[in-house]
VONUZA-613022 format. One record per residue (C-alpha): residue in one letter; x negated, y negated, z. Coordinates in pm, whole numbers, padded with zeros to 5 digits, always signed. Layout:
<sites>
AXYZ
...
</sites>
This chain:
<sites>
M+13307-06563+04681
A+13160-06437+05035
G+13078-06726+05265
I+12817-06728+05556
K+13119-06622+05829
D+13147-06316+05603
V+12760-06248+05587
A+12792-06281+05992
A+13075-06004+05993
E+12914-05768+05757
A+12583-05776+05979
G+12796-05783+06328
L+12573-06085+06414
S+12676-06459+06488
V+12689-06723+06227
A+12459-06917+06419
T+12211-06622+06399
V+12258-06549+06012
S+12177-06944+05960
R+11887-06888+06144
V+11755-06591+05901
L+11888-06787+05614
N+11663-07094+05683
R+11360-06875+05776
H+11367-06979+06130
P+11085-06788+06331
S+11268-06726+06641
V+11487-06441+06482
S+11408-06068+06521
D+11280-05819+06252
D+11606-05623+06332
A+11844-05939+06289
R+11646-06041+05981
R+11709-05710+05816
R+12070-05674+05896
V+12109-06024+05725
T+11947-05939+05417
E+12101-05595+05411
A+12445-05783+05421
V+12335-06072+05167
A+12269-05801+04931
R+12594-05627+04972
L+12795-05906+04932
G+12610-06087+04680
Y+12599-06373+04887
R+12408-06718+04770
P+12374-06988+04992
N+12491-07330+04888
A+12219-07542+04790
V+12336-07880+04809
A+12481-07826+05193
R+12157-07680+05262
S+11954-07973+05151
L+12198-08215+05372
R+12113-08015+05673
T+11717-07994+05612
D+11686-08316+05411
Q+11479-08084+05162
T+11620-07956+04777
R+11350-07742+04716
T+11327-07916+04413
L+11011-08052+04214
G+11033-08333+03934
L+10831-08354+03652
V+10737-08643+03443
I+10541-08563+03140
S+10409-08783+02837
D+10539-08615+02539
V+10741-08274+02547
M+10645-08216+02139
N+10291-08210+02254
P+10186-07832+02292
Y+09923-07923+02591
F+10220-08052+02803
T+10478-07778+02700
E+10214-07542+02792
L+10141-07766+03157
A+10532-07759+03208
R+10545-07426+03198
S+10264-07354+03435
V+10437-07584+03649
E+10757-07395+03651
E+10622-07069+03720
E+10409-07212+04015
A+10699-07381+04161
R+10907-07071+04142
A+10649-06858+04308
L+10662-07140+04597
G+11027-07147+04608
Y+11081-07466+04418
S+11299-07521+04107
V+11166-07764+03880
I+11360-08083+03675
I+11139-08204+03375
G+11180-08558+03204
N+11021-08648+02877
A+10889-08994+02868
D+10802-08988+02501
E+10480-09194+02556
R+10777-09478+02670
P+10676-09668+03026
D+11047-09753+03049
L+11194-09401+02994
Q+10930-09302+03246
D+11088-09535+03477
H+11438-09370+03375
H+11342-09030+03469
V+11160-09118+03799
T+11470-09321+03922
T+11713-09032+03832
L+11498-08785+03945
L+11455-08956+04317
D+11842-09039+04314
R+11882-08651+04283
R+11713-08582+04614
I+11360-08404+04482
D+11106-08300+04727
G+10837-08448+04533
L+10733-08563+04220
L+10471-08469+03948
V+10373-08754+03696
S+10168-08773+03389
P+10136-09142+03352
T+10222-09312+03003
D+10033-09629+03092
G+09864-09819+03350
G+10204-09789+03562
S+10548-09852+03497
P+10704-10028+03772
G+10916-09773+03886
M+10663-09499+03899
L+10461-09753+04095
G+10699-09855+04321
A+10777-09441+04420
A+10419-09409+04475
R+10396-09713+04718
A+10694-09635+04887
G+10561-09284+05015
T+10746-09035+04721
P+10528-08721+04764
M+10370-08726+04429
V+10074-08607+04233
F+09937-08732+03941
V+09837-08455+03668
D+09608-08512+03348
R+09604-08878+03340
W+09644-09110+03662
I+09615-09444+03769
P+09297-09594+03916
G+09380-09761+04272
V+09689-09576+04339
D+09650-09383+04632
V+09778-09063+04471
P+09598-08678+04442
V+09482-08637+04064
V+09476-08284+03924
R+09292-08338+03575
S+09053-08170+03356
D+08700-08318+03312
G+08573-08314+02956
R+08255-08505+02960
A+08030-08216+02939
A+08213-08039+02681
V+08230-08345+02490
R+07843-08343+02534
D+07845-07997+02411
L+08045-08073+02140
V+07805-08378+02011
A+07472-08146+02079
H+07688-07914+01857
L+07768-08161+01579
H+07418-08303+01610
A+07255-07903+01561
L+07451-07908+01244
G+07291-08209+01131
H+07546-08464+01158
R+07472-08812+01228
R+07793-09016+01111
L+08044-08904+01425
A+08350-09128+01447
I+08676-09072+01708
I+09033-09107+01642
A+09098-09255+02013
G+09424-09226+02248
P+09586-09528+02374
A+09350-09752+02562
A+09624-09819+02843
T+09543-09443+02942
T+09274-09313+03152
T+09251-09031+02911
G+09216-09249+02656
R+08959-09445+02748
E+08744-09155+02918
R+08730-08946+02620
V+08610-09284+02404
D+08340-09331+02696
A+08228-08957+02714
F+08186-08954+02307
R+07964-09286+02330
E+07773-09179+02614
A+07683-08829+02424
L+07624-08987+02130
A+07371-09207+02285
A+07177-08916+02470
H+07114-08834+02097
G+07012-09191+01998
L+07309-09218+01800
E+07550-09505+01776
L+07941-09558+01756
P+07986-09830+01529
D+08322-10014+01578
A+08438-09904+01177
Y+08401-09537+01338
I+08657-09592+01646
G+09000-09574+01499
Q+09307-09662+01787
G+09560-09378+01793
D+09862-09334+02033
F+09838-08930+02085
Q+10098-08886+01798
A+10029-08733+01459
G+10124-09015+01236
S+09810-09228+01441
G+09600-08946+01343
R+09670-08982+00970
R+09639-09361+00956
V+09327-09363+01117
T+09173-09080+00924
E+09276-09260+00585
G+09115-09565+00677
F+08781-09379+00780
L+08818-09225+00433
D+08819-09548+00265
L+08508-09672+00424
A+08189-09732+00201
E+08000-09462+00421
P+08277-09211+00561
P+08188-09040+00917
E+08045-08693+00847
V+08291-08566+01127
V+08605-08696+01287
F+08637-08609+01653
A+09010-08631+01700
A+09101-08736+02092
D+09399-08491+02125
N+09539-08219+01914
L+09811-08385+01761
M+09620-08674+01604
A+09354-08363+01456
L+09682-08247+01290
G+09738-08577+01120
A+09371-08614+01058
L+09357-08292+00871
D+09705-08379+00682
A+09538-08689+00557
V+09211-08509+00430
R+09446-08252+00266
A+09648-08549+00112
R+09318-08711-00038
G+09222-08361-00238
L+08959-08304-00010
R+08834-07988+00200
V+08754-07960+00586
P+08469-07893+00637
D+08310-07928+00289
D+08398-08262+00263
I+08437-08424+00625
G+08411-08203+00955
L+08700-08211+01223
A+08667-08162+01605
A+08988-08214+01843
F+09019-08255+02196
D+09286-08008+02349
D+09304-07701+02195
I+09638-07523+02078
P+09704-07198+01974
W+09769-07295+01603
F+09405-07423+01548
V+09312-07057+01519
H+09576-07069+01204
T+09474-07353+01021
D+09225-07329+00725
P+08968-07327+00879
P+09011-07288+01224
V+08946-07609+01441
T+08640-07667+01640
A+08803-07766+01980
I+08781-07874+02332
A+09009-07647+02546
Q+09160-07748+02855
P+09234-07492+03142
V+09604-07607+03107
R+09764-07351+03327
D+09517-07355+03638
L+09558-07764+03619
G+09977-07638+03664
R+09920-07432+03925
A+09690-07678+04115
A+09916-07981+04044
V+10185-07804+04247
R+09994-07660+04500
A+09873-08018+04562
L+10231-08158+04572
V+10359-07907+04817
D+10080-07991+05062
R+10189-08364+05025
I+10578-08228+05087
E+10484-08043+05403
G+10267-08264+05559
R+09903-08194+05431
A+09661-08430+05266
G+09693-08265+04899
E+09350-08225+04716
S+09235-08407+04413
V+09097-08145+04170
A+08876-08180+03865
L+08846-07872+03648
P+08604-07807+03356
A+08731-07819+03029
R+08478-07646+02730
L+08403-07607+02377
V+08536-07371+02145
V+08332-07346+01818
R+08535-07209+01509
R+08478-07332+01162
S+08594-07671+01099
C+08273-07877+01131
G+08042-07648+00894
E+08000-07387+01123
A+07880-07072+00981
A+08147-06809+00886
A+08028-06559+01171
V+08050-06791+01459
Q+08256-06628+01695
E+08448-06789+02021
P+08225-06873+02316
S+08318-06653+02649
P+08497-06870+02870
S+08204-07027+03038
P+08103-07393+02915
V+07907-07354+02587
R+07573-07565+02609
R+07320-07576+02304
S+06994-07747+02303
T+06930-08009+02041
P+06668-07994+01759
</sites>
């Protein structure tokens, strides 16, 4: 395997000059840069990343700790993060916390031991000790999707409040008044925020959210099924169930079908977090879509800013309502354009 001395001999330059070119030092001439680039290509030379990291104190590697790799939302987010990182010259190591704070800390510790340059985290709860310790120690870090209030870390997330208002206005216009929610974990910011947004949107139409219409889920399909079964057992079941994430929505759909009921004839269903599968269900599910790919790209750029000594900006991108046919909409209803859907109420 060719080494840096071989590249220097092939290019007719000193090892020091070749090293400066490979490390992108600004003091090298265009001619030297060209000769080294051509020599590298001819010899098939590959720099030793470990040795370079020891010299520069950088590994050009980012860590990404996501809450649940089985959730299609986080799968797409991870892909977007990897693509943007690669475009900026970084690699990504991914850890799946599986909604467990102890596993989150395990991944954070392991990634830091591998000398990553920065860390992207979607916190599983109010803050596991290892993750909070890393943030407070000054590790370049960005929270993505979820965040921890009071921790001075940039946050890249979607803002779903307007989309939830659009959803409730849409359901109200369809004549629905008894609306229930399958909530995410109260320990997560997204779990709390979506319930608050739903309650506020209902109040704008003079509707209440009774305790019986709030079911506590955990962002997993099983909890969606369990909560929906409880709703169906009520003396006055809701007319529409709003699941605060896609997996809980799929669980809710299972519960309805297990009773021999149909969506939307017997009960309507809507979801936060649109996924490609929703267009293939029967009926297609009305959902709130987050700009997942844009979130991933923005999170990587914010983290690289932190790594390179810049502030790193928090970003909130708007979610949007995608109307399909799971809440009693007419069969002819089409999905809206990428701009947020806003409908007036009667």
